GUZAFI-267393 format. One record per residue: x, y, z of N, C-alpha, C in turn; residue in three letters. Coordinates in steps of 0.05 Angstrom, whole numbers, padded with zeros to 5 digits, always signed. Layout:
N
XYZXYZXYZALA/...
END
This chain:
333
-00603-00516+01156-00613-00490+01147-00641-00486+01159MET/-00647-00462+01169-00672-00456+01182-00694-00454+01160ARG/-00718-00468+01163-00739-00467+01142-00752-00440+01143PRO/-00760-00430+01120-00773-00404+01118-00803-00407+01117ARG/-00818-00386+01125-00847-00386+01123-00860-00403+01145GLY/-00885-00409+01142-00900-00424+01162-00902-00453+01154VAL/-00893-00471+01171-00895-00500+01164-00923-00510+01168LEU/-00932-00527+01151-00958-00539+01155-00956-00560+01176THR/-00979-00568+01187-00979-00587+01209-00967-00614+01200ALA/-00973-00621+01175-00963-00647+01164-00933-00647+01162GLY/-00922-00625+01151-00893-00623+01148-00879-00623+01175VAL/-00892-00608+01194-00881-00607+01221-00880-00635+01234ALA/-00902-00650+01230-00904-00677+01241-00882-00695+01229LEU/-00879-00694+01203-00859-00710+01190-00831-00703+01200LEU/-00826-00677+01203-00799-00667+01213-00794-00678+01241PHE/-00816-00678+01257-00813-00688+01285-00808-00717+01285SER/-00822-00733+01269-00818-00762+01268-00790-00769+01258LEU/-00781-00754+01238-00754-00759+01227-00733-00753+01247ALA/-00736-00731+01262-00717-00724+01282-00716-00745+01304THR/-00740-00754+01312-00741-00775+01333-00728-00801+01324SER/-00732-00808+01299-00720-00832+01288-00690-00831+01288SER/-00679-00807+01280-00650-00804+01279-00639-00806+01307ILE/-00652-00793+01327-00642-00793+01354-00642-00822+01365ALA/-00664-00837+01359-00666-00865+01369-00643-00882+01357THR/-00638-00878+01331-00617-00893+01318-00590-00887+01330ALA/-00585-00861+01336-00559-00853+01347-00556-00865+01375ALA/-00578-00866+01390-00576-00877+01417-00571-00907+01416TRP/-00583-00921+01396-00581-00950+01394-00554-00959+01385ALA/-00540-00942+01369-00514-00950+01358-00493-00928+01361ALA/-00484-00923+01385-00464-00902+01390-00437-00909+01377PRO/-00423-00887+01370-00396-00891+01359-00378-00902+01381THR/-00365-00924+01376-00348-00935+01398-00323-00918+01403PRO/-00315-00916+01428-00291-00902+01436-00267-00920+01431THR/-00247-00910+01417-00223-00926+01412-00211-00936+01438PRO/-00204-00961+01440-00191-00971+01464-00161-00967+01462SER/-00148-00963+01485-00119-00959+01484-00104-00982+01472PRO/-00084-00976+01457-00068-00997+01445-00050-01009+01466SER/-00044-01035+01465-00027-01047+01484+00002-01037+01482SER/+00009-01025+01459+00036-01015+01455+00038-00986+01462SER/+00016-00973+01470+00016-00945+01476+00033-00941+01501ALA/+00050-00920+01501+00068-00915+01524+00053-00900+01545LYS/+00030-00889+01539+00016-00872+01558-00013-00870+01551GLU/-00029-00859+01569-00056-00851+01563-00060-00823+01573ASP/-00060-00804+01555-00061-00776+01564-00088-00767+01572GLU/-00109-00782+01565-00136-00774+01573-00150-00757+01552GLY/-00173-00746+01560-00189-00730+01542-00174-00704+01534GLU/-00175-00697+01509-00162-00672+01500-00183-00652+01492MET/-00190-00652+01466-00211-00633+01457-00201-00605+01453GLY/-00220-00586+01456-00214-00557+01452-00217-00542+01478ASN/-00196-00540+01494-00199-00524+01519-00204-00495+01512PRO/-00221-00481+01528-00227-00453+01522-00203-00434+01527PRO/-00201-00414+01510-00179-00394+01513-00184-00378+01538ASN/-00162-00368+01550-00163-00350+01573-00166-00321+01564GLN/-00156-00315+01541-00157-00288+01530-00166-00289+01501VAL/-00179-00267+01492-00188-00265+01464-00167-00250+01447ASP/-00163-00260+01423-00144-00247+01405-00160-00238+01380VAL/-00157-00213+01372-00171-00204+01347-00163-00221+01324PRO/-00183-00229+01307-00176-00246+01284-00158-00232+01264PRO/-00138-00246+01255-00119-00236+01235-00120-00253+01210VAL/-00125-00240+01187-00127-00255+01162-00099-00261+01151SER/-00094-00285+01143-00069-00292+01131-00074-00314+01110THR/-00058-00314+01089-00062-00333+01067-00045-00358+01071LEU/-00025-00357+01088-00007-00380+01091-00002-00386+01120ALA/+00006-00411+01125+00013-00419+01152+00038-00406+01162ALA/+00042-00402+01188+00067-00391+01198+00090-00408+01191PRO/+00114-00397+01192+00138-00413+01186+00147-00426+01212SER/+00134-00449+01218+00140-00463+01244+00168-00475+01244PHE/+00180-00474+01268+00205-00488+01273+00201-00508+01296GLN/+00220-00526+01300+00218-00545+01321+00216-00530+01348LEU/+00199-00538+01367+00196-00523+01392+00218-00528+01413PRO/+00243-00529+01403+00266-00533+01421+00289-00515+01411PHE/+00308-00509+01429+00330-00492+01421+00346-00502+01397PRO/+00359-00483+01384+00374-00489+01360+00395-00511+01364CYS/+00396-00530+01346+00416-00551+01346+00408-00576+01360GLY/+00387-00576+01376+00379-00600+01390+00364-00619+01372GLN/+00368-00644+01375+00355-00665+01359+00335-00680+01377THR/+00310-00680+01369+00289-00694+01384+00275-00714+01366TRP/+00266-00736+01378+00251-00756+01364+00221-00753+01370THR/+00205-00749+01349+00176-00746+01353+00162-00772+01346GLY/+00141-00778+01362+00126-00803+01359+00096-00796+01358ASN/+00084-00802+01335+00055-00797+01332+00038-00821+01340ASN/+00050-00844+01342+00034-00869+01345+00037-00881+01373SER/+00052-00868+01391+00057-00881+01417+00037-00875+01439GLY/+00016-00861+01433-00004-00854+01454-00032-00861+01445SER/-00047-00872+01463-00075-00879+01457-00092-00854+01456SER/-00082-00832+01466-00098-00807+01466-00097-00792+01439ALA/-00078-00799+01422-00076-00784+01397-00099-00791+01378HIS/-00110-00770+01366-00132-00773+01348-00125-00766+01319ARG/-00103-00752+01316-00095-00743+01289-00065-00740+01287SER/-00055-00716+01283-00027-00712+01277-00011-00701+01301TYR/-00020-00707+01326-00005-00698+01349+00022-00712+01350GLU/+00041-00700+01363+00068-00711+01365+00078-00710+01394ILE/+00089-00732+01404+00103-00732+01430+00133-00732+01425ASP/+00147-00714+01438+00176-00711+01433+00192-00719+01457PHE/+00213-00735+01452+00234-00742+01471+00261-00743+01458ASN/+00282-00741+01474+00309-00745+01462+00328-00761+01481ARG/+00320-00763+01506+00337-00778+01525+00333-00808+01523GLY/+00352-00823+01535+00351-00852+01534+00337-00864+01558SER/+00330-00848+01578+00317-00858+01602+00291-00842+01606THR/+00271-00853+01621+00245-00840+01623+00245-00811+01632PRO/+00263-00805+01651+00263-00777+01662+00285-00760+01650ASP/+00298-00769+01629+00321-00754+01618+00314-00726+01608ALA/+00290-00723+01598+00283-00697+01585+00269-00678+01604ASP/+00262-00686+01628+00247-00669+01646+00263-00644+01653LYS/+00251-00621+01649+00264-00596+01654+00277-00583+01630GLY/+00278-00597+01608+00290-00586+01583+00273-00563+01573ASP/+00287-00544+01560+00273-00519+01551+00255-00525+01527THR/+00231-00513+01528+00212-00513+01505+00209-00484+01496VAL/+00210-00480+01470+00208-00453+01459+00185-00451+01439VAL/+00177-00427+01433+00154-00422+01415+00162-00430+01386ALA/+00145-00446+01374+00150-00455+01346+00147-00433+01326ALA/+00131-00412+01333+00127-00389+01316+00118-00366+01334ALA/+00121-00342+01325+00112-00318+01341+00082-00317+01343ALA/+00072-00305+01365+00043-00303+01369+00036-00293+01396GLY/+00011-00297+01403+00000-00288+01429-00008-00313+01445THR/+00000-00314+01470-00007-00336+01488-00036-00333+01496VAL/-00053-00352+01489-00081-00351+01495-00089-00370+01518VAL/-00071-00389+01524-00075-00406+01547-00047-00411+01560ILE/-00046-00406+01586-00022-00414+01602-00033-00422+01629SER/-00039-00447+01632-00052-00456+01657-00049-00487+01660ALA/-00051-00496+01685-00053-00524+01690-00082-00532+01686HIS/-00087-00551+01669-00114-00558+01662-00128-00575+01683GLN/-00113-00585+01703-00125-00599+01725-00141-00623+01715GLY/-00166-00626+01725-00182-00648+01718-00197-00644+01692SER/-00194-00621+01680-00209-00615+01656-00202-00633+01632ALA/-00177-00640+01629-00168-00657+01607-00140-00668+01614ASN/-00127-00680+01596-00101-00693+01601-00077-00676+01595GLY/-00081-00650+01589-00059-00633+01580-00040-00626+01603TYR/-00049-00625+01628-00032-00616+01649-00025-00587+01645GLY/+00000-00579+01650+00009-00552+01645+00010-00548+01615ASN/-00007-00529+01606-00011-00525+01577-00005-00496+01570LEU/+00010-00492+01548+00013-00466+01535+00002-00468+01507VAL/-00016-00450+01500-00028-00449+01473-00022-00422+01461LYS/-00011-00421+01437-00004-00396+01424-00021-00392+01399ILE/-00033-00369+01396-00048-00361+01372-00029-00346+01353ASP/-00027-00356+01329-00008-00345+01309-00022-00328+01288HIS/-00049-00325+01290-00064-00311+01270-00073-00328+01248GLY/-00094-00319+01234-00105-00335+01212-00117-00361+01219GLY/-00124-00365+01245-00135-00390+01254-00114-00410+01263GLY/-00088-00404+01260-00067-00423+01267-00060-00420+01296TRP/-00058-00443+01309-00050-00444+01338-00031-00468+01342THR/-00015-00466+01363+00002-00489+01371-00001-00494+01400SER/+00000-00520+01407-00004-00530+01435+00022-00542+01445TYR/+00028-00537+01471+00052-00548+01484+00042-00559+01511TYR/+00040-00585+01514+00027-00597+01537+00045-00613+01554ALA/+00035-00619+01579+00049-00634+01600+00074-00620+01611HIS/+00075-00594+01607+00099-00579+01616+00104-00582+01646LEU/+00130-00583+01653+00137-00583+01681+00134-00556+01693ASN/+00140-00535+01677+00136-00507+01685+00129-00490+01661SER/+00116-00468+01666+00108-00449+01645+00123-00422+01650ARG/+00134-00411+01628+00150-00387+01631+00136-00362+01620ALA/+00112-00365+01610+00096-00343+01599+00068-00343+01610VAL/+00055-00320+01609+00028-00317+01619+00009-00312+01596SER/-00017-00318+01601-00037-00313+01580-00038-00284+01574ALA/-00039-00278+01548-00040-00250+01539-00012-00240+01530GLY/+00009-00255+01536+00036-00246+01529+00041-00250+01500ALA/+00056-00231+01488+00066-00234+01461+00093-00248+01462GLN/+00096-00269+01446+00121-00284+01446+00134-00285+01418VAL/+00160-00285+01418+00175-00287+01393+00181-00316+01386ALA/+00186-00322+01361+00195-00349+01354+00221-00355+01368GLN/+00223-00378+01380+00247-00386+01394+00248-00377+01423GLY/+00228-00362+01433+00228-00353+01461+00220-00376+01479GLN/+00233-00378+01502+00226-00399+01521+00198-00395+01532LYS/+00182-00417+01531+00155-00415+01541+00150-00435+01564ILE/+00169-00453+01569+00166-00472+01591+00187-00494+01590GLY/+00183-00515+01605+00201-00537+01605+00186-00564+01603THR/+00200-00584+01593+00188-00611+01589+00181-00623+01615VAL/+00157-00635+01617+00149-00648+01641+00130-00671+01637GLY/+00115-00679+01658+00096-00701+01656+00070-00694+01672ASN/+00063-00669+01673+00038-00661+01686+00014-00670+01669THR/-00007-00678+01683-00031-00687+01669-00055-00686+01689SER/-00076-00701+01683-00099-00702+01701-00092-00720+01725LYS/-00105-00716+01748-00100-00733+01771-00102-00763+01764PRO/-00082-00778+01773-00082-00807+01769-00071-00816+01742GLY/-00065-00797+01724-00055-00804+01697-00024-00804+01699ASN/-00012-00827+01701+00016-00829+01705+00031-00832+01679ASN/+00044-00811+01669+00058-00811+01644+00087-00804+01648ILE/+00103-00812+01629+00132-00805+01630+00136-00777+01617SER/+00157-00763+01625+00162-00736+01615+00165-00735+01584PRO/+00152-00717+01571+00154-00713+01543+00140-00687+01536HIS/+00144-00676+01512+00128-00654+01502+00107-00664+01483LEU/+00082-00658+01489+00060-00664+01471+00056-00638+01455HIS/+00059-00640+01428+00058-00617+01410+00037-00620+01389TYR/+00022-00599+01384+00002-00599+01363+00002-00572+01348GLU/-00005-00573+01323-00012-00549+01307-00040-00552+01298VAL/-00056-00531+01301-00085-00532+01293-00092-00508+01276ARG/-00113-00513+01260-00125-00491+01245-00155-00497+01243ASN/-00171-00479+01254-00199-00483+01255-00208-00492+01283GLY/-00233-00500+01285-00244-00507+01311-00257-00534+01314SER/-00259-00549+01292-00272-00575+01292-00252-00597+01300SER/-00253-00605+01326-00234-00625+01336-00243-00653+01329TYR/-00226-00671+01320-00197-00668+01316-00188-00661+01288PRO/-00208-00655+01270-00201-00649+01243-00184-00623+01241ALA/-00184-00607+01262-00168-00582+01261-00139-00587+01267ASN/-00132-00611+01275-00103-00617+01280-00090-00622+01253ILE/-00069-00607+01247-00056-00609+01221-00029-00622+01223LYS/-00019-00631+01201+00008-00643+01200+00028-00621+01208LYS/+00047-00628+01225+00067-00609+01234+00089-00606+01212ALA/+00097-00581+01209+00118-00574+01190+00140-00559+01205VAL/+00165-00567+01202+00187-00554+01215+00208-00545+01195PHE/+00214-00520+01195+00234-00508+01176+00226-00515+01147ASN/+00200-00514+01142+00190-00519+01114+00187-00548+01106GLY/+00193-00567+01125+00192-00595+01118+00171-00609+01135VAL/+00152-00623+01123+00131-00637+01138+00144-00660+01154THR/+00135-00662+01179+00145-00683+01197+00141-00710+01185PHE/+00160-00728+01188+00159-00755+01176+00143-00774+01192GLY/+00117-00771+01192+00099-00788+01208+00103-00818+01200TYR/+00100-00836+01220+00092-00832+01247+00115-00825+01267PRO/+00140-00832+01260+00162-00828+01278+00186-00817+01262ILE/+00198-00796+01273+00221-00784+01259+00238-00768+01279ALA/+00264-00765+01273+00281-00748+01289+00287-00723+01274SER/+00285-00700+01287+00287-00674+01275+00307-00657+01290VAL/+00324-00643+01276+00343-00624+01289+00332-00596+01286THR/+00332-00581+01309+00320-00555+01310+00336-00534+01295SER/+00322-00517+01279+00334-00494+01266+00322-00468+01278LYS/+00309-00471+01301+00295-00449+01314+00315-00428+01324ASN/+00314-00404+01312+00332-00382+01319+00361-00389+01317LYS/+00368-00403+01296+00396-00410+01292+00411-00388+01278CYS/+00397-00369+01266+00412-00348+01252+00420-00357+01225GLY/+00434-00339+01211+00441-00345+01184+00470-00348+01178GLY/+00486-00355+01197+00515-00358+01191+00532-00350+01214GLY/+00521-00346+01237+00538-00343+01261+00542-00314+01269GLY/+00531-00307+01292+00537-00281+01304+00561-00285+01322GLY/+00567-00265+01338+00590-00265+01355+00585-00277+01383SER/+00559-00281+01389+00552-00291+01416+00535-00317+01413THR/+00542-00337+01428+00527-00362+01429+00503-00358+01447ASN/+00479-00362+01436+00455-00357+01453+00450-00379+01474PRO/+00466-00400+01473+00462-00423+01491+00483-00423+01513HIS/+00476-00433+01537+00493-00436+01559+00492-00465+01568THR/+00511-00473+01585+00511-00500+01595+00486-00506+01611ALA/+00476-00486+01626+00452-00490+01642+00427-00493+01624GLU/+00426-00477+01602+00402-00479+01585+00403-00505+01569SER/+00426-00515+01562+00429-00540+01547+00422-00564+01565VAL/+00433-00564+01590+00429-00587+01608+00401-00587+01620CYS/+00390-00563+01624+00362-00562+01634+00360-00551+01662GLY/+00335-00548+01671+00329-00536+01697+00342-00552+01720SER/+00354-00538+01739+00365-00550+01763+00395-00556+01761GLY/+00406-00555+01736+00435-00560+01733+00452-00535+01737TYR/+00473-00538+01754+00491-00516+01759+00520-00524+01752LYS/+00535-00505+01740+00562-00510+01732+00580-00514+01757VAL/+00595-00537+01758+00613-00542+01780+00642-00541+01771ILE/+00647-00543+01744+00674-00540+01733+00672-00535+01703GLU/+00691-00521+01693+00692-00516+01664+00721-00514+01655SER/+00725-00519+01629+00752-00517+01617+00750-00505+01590LYS/+00766-00483+01586+00766-00470+01560+00781-00487+01539ALA/+00770-00489+01515+00782-00504+01493+00795-00483+01474LEU/+00816-00470+01485+00828-00448+01470+00808-00426+01466GLY/+00806-00416+01442+00786-00396+01435+00761-00408+01421THR/+00762-00435+01418+00741-00448+01403+00715-00453+01419ALA/+00718-00455+01445+00694-00461+01461+00702-00468+01489GLY/+00682-00477+01504+00686-00486+01532+00669-00510+01538THR/+00681-00529+01552+00667-00553+01560+00660-00550+01590VAL/+00635-00557+01597+00624-00552+01624+00615-00579+01636TYR/+00621-00581+01662+00610-00603+01678+00589-00590+01698LEU/+00565-00600+01697+00544-00589+01714+00533-00612+01732THR/+00519-00604+01753+00507-00623+01771+00480-00614+01780TYR/+00461-00633+01782+00434-00627+01792+00431-00641+01819ASN/+00430-00625+01840+00429-00636+01867+00402-00649+01873SER/+00381-00642+01857+00355-00653+01862+00353-00682+01854ALA/+00367-00690+01832+00365-00717+01823+00392-00732+01822ASN/+00413-00719+01830+00439-00732+01831+00452-00737+01804GLY/+00444-00723+01784+00454-00727+01757+00476-00706+01750ASN/+00497-00715+01737+00516-00697+01724+00508-00693+01695ASN/+00516-00671+01683+00511-00665+01655+00535-00650+01644CYS/+00543-00658+01619+00565-00645+01606+00556-00632+01580VAL/+00564-00608+01575+00558-00594+01550+00582-00579+01541ALA/+00587-00579+01515+00609-00564+01502+00596-00541+01486THR/+00603-00516+01494+00591-00493+01482+00611-00479+01463ILE/+00605-00477+01438+00623-00465+01419+00625-00434+01422LYS/+00648-00423+01414+00652-00394+01414+00658-00383+01386LYS/+00667-00401+01369+00673-00393+01341+00657-00410+01322THR/+00655-00400+01297+00640-00414+01276+00611-00418+01284SER/+00600-00399+01299+00572-00402+01308+00553-00401+01285LEU/+00534-00420+01286+00515-00423+01264+00525-00439+01241GLY/+00550-00448+01243+00561-00465+01222+00569-00492+01234LYS/+00560-00513+01222+00566-00540+01232+00595-00546+01232ALA/+00606-00554+01255+00634-00561+01257+00637-00582+01279SER/+00659-00597+01278+00664-00620+01296+00664-00611+01325ALA/+00645-00622+01341+00642-00615+01369+00634-00640+01384THR/+00644-00643+01409+00636-00666+01424+00635-00660+01454SER/+00621-00678+01468+00619-00677+01497+00616-00705+01507ALA/+00629-00712+01530+00625-00739+01540+00624-00739+01571TYR/+00613-00760+01582+00611-00764+01611+00614-00794+01616LEU/+00632-00800+01635+00636-00828+01643+00633-00830+01673GLU/+00611-00842+01682+00606-00846+01710+00620-00871+01719VAL/+00632-00870+01743+00646-00893+01754+00630-00919+01752GLN/+00641-00939+01740+00628-00965+01737+00608-00967+01714GLY/+00606-00946+01698+00588-00947+01675+00603-00940+01649LYS/+00590-00946+01627+00602-00941+01600+00601-00911+01594THR/+00622-00901+01582+00623-00873+01573+00601-00867+01553ARG/+00588-00844+01556+00567-00835+01538+00578-00810+01524VAL/+00576-00809+01498+00588-00787+01482+00567-00776+01462THR/+00567-00750+01460+00552-00737+01438+00572-00723+01420ASP/+00575-00733+01396+00595-00723+01378+00584-00720+01350SER/+00592-00698+01337+00582-00694+01309+00589-00666+01300GLY/+00577-00658+01278+00580-00631+01267+00556-00614+01277SER/+00562-00596+01296+00541-00581+01309+00546-00551+01305PHE/+00524-00536+01305+00526-00507+01299+00532-00491+01324GLU/+00523-00500+01348+00526-00484+01372+00538-00500+01396TYR/+00531-00525+01399+00541-00540+01422+00538-00570+01418TYR/+00552-00585+01435+00548-00614+01437+00537-00620+01465ALA/+00521-00641+01467+00508-00648+01492+00478-00642+01489GLY/+00464-00645+01511+00474-00652+01538+00479-00682+01540PRO/+00499-00689+01555+00505-00717+01562+00501-00720+01592VAL/+00481-00735+01600+00474-00737+01629+00480-00765+01639ARG/+00484-00767+01666+00487-00792+01679+00482-00790+01708GLY/+00470-00811+01720+00465-00812+01749+00492-00817+01763SER/+00501-00797+01779+00528-00799+01790+00529-00793+01820ALA/+00507-00794+01834+00507-00788+01863+00526-00807+01877ALA/+00546-00796+01892+00564-00812+01907+00585-00827+01890GLY/+00587-00820+01864+00607-00833+01846+00625-00813+01833LYS/+00649-00823+01826+00668-00806+01812+00661-00805+01782CYS/+00669-00784+01768+00663-00781+01740+00688-00772+01725VAL/+00689-00781+01699+00708-00770+01680+00691-00755+01659LYS/+00701-00733+01649+00685-00717+01630+00704-00701+01612TRP/+00693-00691+01591+00709-00675+01573+00694-00669+01547GLY/+00709-00657+01528+00696-00650+01503+00716-00637+01484GLY/+00707-00630+01461+00724-00618+01441+00709-00600+01422SER/+00724-00581+01410+00714-00566+01387+00737-00565+01367VAL/+00733-00577+01344+00755-00579+01325+00778-00596+01336GLY/+00802-00585+01336+00826-00599+01346+00831-00594+01375SER/+00816-00575+01387+00819-00569+01415+00802-00587+01432SER/+00815-00601+01452+00800-00620+01468+00809-00619+01497LYS/+00792-00630+01514+00799-00632+01543+00788-00658+01554TYR/+00805-00672+01569+00797-00697+01583+00803-00694+01612ASP/+00783-00693+01628+00786-00690+01657+00793-00716+01670ALA/+00810-00716+01690+00815-00741+01705+00791-00748+01723PRO/+00791-00772+01733+00769-00780+01751+00768-00762+01775SER/+00744-00752+01781+00741-00734+01803+00711-00728+01809GLY/+00707-00707+01825+00680-00699+01834+00665-00723+01845HIS/+00679-00738+01862+00666-00762+01873+00645-00754+01894CYS/+00621-00756+01886+00599-00748+01904+00586-00722+01897GLY/+00594-00710+01875+00581-00684+01866+00583-00681+01837SER/
END
């Protein structure tokens, strides 16, 4: 608090000595920087509060936004709060694949509606790499970092569930990390106290590690059109090379990514949309064990990926009692 009136010389001298003493003590005993844990899977680098690219008028609100998982409806992702030495509070790193690069290129969507205030590669400024930050009003913001690509620009208005980018591993130069989504929710400006516990579909994330299924834009009981495609489920770079209709219940797709030599299978439902029903997808690469995604899903099964460059594959899927099993083929594609 600023002192009022005119200070006497004695008070001024005492204030000066006290200030000098505090500064000397702070210099003599600095707060130690936490050292990376040996179990940390990565070191994302300095984070902090990067400056916004655009200003948003303050909006008063009494409650936090109704956040959803930042991934398309029906996808299940595992979040890890404790796997990075860069985490200072309630940040979460999300993955769902079984191999380091499995999630690269997967779609990331807005956890809640708002205005994009940052959409930029942070370069050497911090460890965020390609970052999208959304202002939701009332001081609430969400961060989506290390993106492989950004689908929105600063100043854009985005809806909940709208695609804002893809999963990647961008960071500061020399910071070698595996692909994942670094996600944060903040309220306020005092870092890192402004990082809040993440809540998805009204449920607080089960820190430190939990798997969550997205309810983002799932609807309330099924419309007539499935908002998901084989390409959106499998991710960037995958193109359909064959498909098979499962009667009127759905379609199973085989896709291929020429950039990495991976096949991906997804089964897209056509009926009972938004309602969980038995759905499956599988891929069997020549010489390897079959991988299957099977369960009660609202919109699709998959993606099931495998490295298949130069190898034959078997693939298929089902919705309810309708199923398809492809013979070995597509040797080399």
